[in-house]
ChimeraX commands (.cxc) that place a marker at each C-alpha (Angstrom):
marker #1 position -7.51,4.57,12.76 radius 0.5
marker #1 position -7.56,3.25,16.59 radius 0.5
marker #1 position -5.12,0.69,15.60 radius 0.5
marker #1 position -2.57,2.97,14.05 radius 0.5
marker #1 position -3.36,5.48,17.04 radius 0.5
marker #1 position -2.84,2.73,19.65 radius 0.5
marker #1 position -0.04,0.54,18.07 radius 0.5
marker #1 position 1.84,2.99,16.02 radius 0.5
marker #1 position 1.16,6.43,17.73 radius 0.5
marker #1 position -0.53,7.90,14.73 radius 0.5
marker #1 position -1.45,11.23,15.60 radius 0.5
marker #1 position -5.37,11.47,15.00 radius 0.5
marker #1 position -5.26,15.29,15.13 radius 0.5
marker #1 position -3.10,15.64,12.54 radius 0.5
marker #1 position -4.72,16.03,9.10 radius 0.5
marker #1 position -1.84,14.47,7.03 radius 0.5
marker #1 position -1.82,11.34,9.27 radius 0.5
marker #1 position -5.76,10.82,8.54 radius 0.5
marker #1 position -5.59,11.35,5.25 radius 0.5
marker #1 position -2.61,8.61,4.71 radius 0.5
marker #1 position -4.84,6.40,6.89 radius 0.5
marker #1 position -8.15,6.98,4.80 radius 0.5
marker #1 position -6.06,6.47,1.62 radius 0.5
marker #1 position -4.51,3.19,2.93 radius 0.5
marker #1 position -8.26,1.67,3.05 radius 0.5
marker #1 position -9.44,3.12,-0.13 radius 0.5
marker #1 position -11.22,5.98,1.09 radius 0.5
marker #1 position -10.99,9.58,-0.42 radius 0.5
marker #1 position -9.80,11.73,2.37 radius 0.5
marker #1 position -11.22,15.05,1.18 radius 0.5
marker #1 position -14.66,13.44,0.88 radius 0.5
marker #1 position -14.52,12.42,4.59 radius 0.5
marker #1 position -12.91,15.77,5.79 radius 0.5
marker #1 position -15.64,17.59,4.15 radius 0.5
marker #1 position -18.27,15.59,6.01 radius 0.5
marker #1 position -16.69,15.36,9.46 radius 0.5
marker #1 position -15.67,19.10,9.40 radius 0.5
marker #1 position -19.08,20.36,8.89 radius 0.5
marker #1 position -20.77,22.71,11.63 radius 0.5
marker #1 position -23.81,20.02,11.97 radius 0.5
marker #1 position -21.44,17.17,12.27 radius 0.5
marker #1 position -19.34,18.93,15.10 radius 0.5
marker #1 position -22.58,19.74,16.77 radius 0.5
marker #1 position -23.38,16.19,16.68 radius 0.5
marker #1 position -20.15,14.80,18.21 radius 0.5
marker #1 position -20.48,17.40,21.08 radius 0.5
marker #1 position -23.95,16.61,21.80 radius 0.5
marker #1 position -23.36,13.11,22.08 radius 0.5
marker #1 position -19.92,13.39,24.06 radius 0.5
marker #1 position -21.93,15.75,26.67 radius 0.5
marker #1 position -24.92,13.45,26.58 radius 0.5
marker #1 position -22.66,10.22,27.58 radius 0.5
marker #1 position -20.62,12.04,29.83 radius 0.5
marker #1 position -17.31,11.63,27.68 radius 0.5
marker #1 position -14.26,13.31,29.04 radius 0.5
marker #1 position -11.39,11.91,27.03 radius 0.5
marker #1 position -9.88,9.97,24.17 radius 0.5
marker #1 position -10.12,7.28,23.23 radius 0.5
marker #1 position -13.65,6.46,24.65 radius 0.5
marker #1 position -15.53,3.29,23.23 radius 0.5
marker #1 position -19.31,2.54,23.83 radius 0.5
marker #1 position -20.95,-0.86,23.55 radius 0.5
marker #1 position -24.58,-0.34,23.96 radius 0.5
marker #1 position -24.40,2.03,27.01 radius 0.5
marker #1 position -21.16,0.63,28.64 radius 0.5
marker #1 position -18.23,3.08,28.32 radius 0.5
marker #1 position -14.75,2.08,27.99 radius 0.5
marker #1 position -12.11,4.79,28.21 radius 0.5
marker #1 position -8.53,4.52,27.67 radius 0.5
marker #1 position -5.95,2.24,25.97 radius 0.5
marker #1 position -5.70,0.14,29.19 radius 0.5
marker #1 position -9.33,-0.92,29.10 radius 0.5
marker #1 position -9.31,-2.09,25.51 radius 0.5
marker #1 position -9.53,-5.98,26.49 radius 0.5
marker #1 position -12.85,-5.08,28.29 radius 0.5
marker #1 position -14.09,-3.41,25.04 radius 0.5
marker #1 position -13.02,-6.42,23.21 radius 0.5
marker #1 position -14.88,-8.75,25.42 radius 0.5
marker #1 position -17.72,-6.61,25.52 radius 0.5
marker #1 position -18.10,-6.71,21.91 radius 0.5
marker #1 position -18.39,-10.61,21.78 radius 0.5
marker #1 position -20.22,-10.88,25.21 radius 0.5
marker #1 position -22.03,-7.55,26.14 radius 0.5
marker #1 position -22.63,-6.93,29.79 radius 0.5
marker #1 position -26.26,-7.55,30.77 radius 0.5
marker #1 position -26.87,-3.71,31.67 radius 0.5
marker #1 position -30.02,-1.62,30.52 radius 0.5
marker #1 position -29.35,1.87,29.11 radius 0.5
marker #1 position -30.92,4.39,31.46 radius 0.5
marker link #1:1,2 radius 0.2
marker link #1:2,3 radius 0.2
marker link #1:3,4 radius 0.2
marker link #1:4,5 radius 0.2
marker link #1:5,6 radius 0.2
marker link #1:6,7 radius 0.2
marker link #1:7,8 radius 0.2
marker link #1:8,9 radius 0.2
marker link #1:9,10 radius 0.2
marker link #1:10,11 radius 0.2
marker link #1:11,12 radius 0.2
marker link #1:12,13 radius 0.2
marker link #1:13,14 radius 0.2
marker link #1:14,15 radius 0.2
marker link #1:15,16 radius 0.2
marker link #1:16,17 radius 0.2
marker link #1:17,18 radius 0.2
marker link #1:18,19 radius 0.2
marker link #1:19,20 radius 0.2
marker link #1:20,21 radius 0.2
marker link #1:21,22 radius 0.2
marker link #1:22,23 radius 0.2
marker link #1:23,24 radius 0.2
marker link #1:24,25 radius 0.2
marker link #1:25,26 radius 0.2
marker link #1:26,27 radius 0.2
marker link #1:27,28 radius 0.2
marker link #1:28,29 radius 0.2
marker link #1:29,30 radius 0.2
marker link #1:30,31 radius 0.2
marker link #1:31,32 radius 0.2
marker link #1:32,33 radius 0.2
marker link #1:33,34 radius 0.2
marker link #1:34,35 radius 0.2
marker link #1:35,36 radius 0.2
marker link #1:36,37 radius 0.2
marker link #1:37,38 radius 0.2
marker link #1:38,39 radius 0.2
marker link #1:39,40 radius 0.2
marker link #1:40,41 radius 0.2
marker link #1:41,42 radius 0.2
marker link #1:42,43 radius 0.2
marker link #1:43,44 radius 0.2
marker link #1:44,45 radius 0.2
marker link #1:45,46 radius 0.2
marker link #1:46,47 radius 0.2
marker link #1:47,48 radius 0.2
marker link #1:48,49 radius 0.2
marker link #1:49,50 radius 0.2
marker link #1:50,51 radius 0.2
marker link #1:51,52 radius 0.2
marker link #1:52,53 radius 0.2
marker link #1:53,54 radius 0.2
marker link #1:54,55 radius 0.2
marker link #1:55,56 radius 0.2
marker link #1:56,57 radius 0.2
marker link #1:57,58 radius 0.2
marker link #1:58,59 radius 0.2
marker link #1:59,60 radius 0.2
marker link #1:60,61 radius 0.2
marker link #1:61,62 radius 0.2
marker link #1:62,63 radius 0.2
marker link #1:63,64 radius 0.2
marker link #1:64,65 radius 0.2
marker link #1:65,66 radius 0.2
marker link #1:66,67 radius 0.2
marker link #1:67,68 radius 0.2
marker link #1:68,69 radius 0.2
marker link #1:69,70 radius 0.2
marker link #1:70,71 radius 0.2
marker link #1:71,72 radius 0.2
marker link #1:72,73 radius 0.2
marker link #1:73,74 radius 0.2
marker link #1:74,75 radius 0.2
marker link #1:75,76 radius 0.2
marker link #1:76,77 radius 0.2
marker link #1:77,78 radius 0.2
marker link #1:78,79 radius 0.2
marker link #1:79,80 radius 0.2
marker link #1:80,81 radius 0.2
marker link #1:81,82 radius 0.2
marker link #1:82,83 radius 0.2
marker link #1:83,84 radius 0.2
marker link #1:84,85 radius 0.2
marker link #1:85,86 radius 0.2
marker link #1:86,87 radius 0.2
marker link #1:87,88 radius 0.2
marker link #1:88,89 radius 0.2
view
């Protein structure tokens, strides 16, 4: 999804675009939508975003380190292979 968003400008807010992406990797889109759009899941996402002070998209985390925006993907990629020595508070 993120590669399609970044490289191909896929609209991740568009249900048809998400369905096409899910299908392209062998997933049943309706099953994913049924899970993702539940009130419980929306609450989990919102609580996590608030707790971690997420302020936009795309936002990625490696441990406690937050990487925001496409211009920081190189830092995010580096952190995946070589995490920063930082403890979560």
